[in-house]
C-alpha angles and dihedrals in degrees: 000000000000124000130185126206122211116184142167096020094160095197116190127199118256091022089279114172119255110240087359091286117056121083094207093173091058092047091051092048090053092048091051091050088051093051093046090055096052116114123237090035121250111258096212142348125228115211105200104190145284086077089155131032101223104018093234124144087246092055091049091050090053089050091051092053092053096045089054088081093057110104098195122076114256140206124201143196125185130253131207092275092055133084117221096211093049093051093048092049093049096044105032091153098038122026095063108009088131097027130125120260118257134053099310128084099231114160136194126189116187105167098088130072086250113057112225125210122181120201126204104221097169129126110200111246094008131096097215128080132243138178112204125204091265094055093044092050090051090052092048091051094048093050091050089058095068110022095163099049119093108245137198121199120206128190141148107245118061117232095221142054118261100192091253095116101197089053097041091063086061099051129110108301094198100053095132092053091049093053092046086063095043092050089066092057114056092182089079105105103175147000113217117199142175133188099097098070091223137094107254130161136188142146125244120188089341095308121116114238125188143175119215123220121243117253086228127035126001130219107249113263100235121139095188107123091227096046112141117236108266142142138226132202098243118172107285116250140179126212116232129193125202125195110197126207091263091057098254112147117208132178131218137179117227117199114223114228144046118304134176112272162333093225124179123248093204134053122231089265090059096252122132110258109246 
């Protein structure tokens, strides 16, 4: 099974540029073309928040138009730039077709060898993330339903500090409570996050946790504690996950674009090319 993760798309209506500079619609279109061309085909795509830049119905409509080109099925959770009601109104048949009832966009997908659970970590009007008792209880109950099935959690806000101080103050405020739940369910293999616009990986209580890069702009890699919030135009990348027949989950980064190659290592006679 192969999954792709798209995060922090920041789509704006009318193809307006994010921050007056970034053509996020074009970057997403290129990322979708890249995913559609992968062989074997991606089984599903996880959209881990900040799908739109302003959360308006117009932004959500522009997002819908772009996602129409994506061949793989997708699942989505919101980020701090999104609006739950706007996403639900724009994608009545898609954004929460398997979601939990109530105000939160909490999603479960059971049809793959890897069970997928999407958490809504957003706090309306705030940049940081939070998981209240209701959302954590829902997660605990869903995990108890399938204790033997490998499971991946995806959400917007990361539950750890990255060293990028202006982003770390916006991370998930209830990380300890989340991992208290996950510790009761050893089938959880990974927690995939967004929000930071950079590829970051760590392990918490024996569970792999990662942040996927944005297919558009990146948060500047600057560990100085007084670094001002800024972005750079790093090469766009997509995180991929592969579950092998033995149940091992691995992660890769796939650069979006055209690059020289592929070139063979070996000549037709089997010798290594010098």
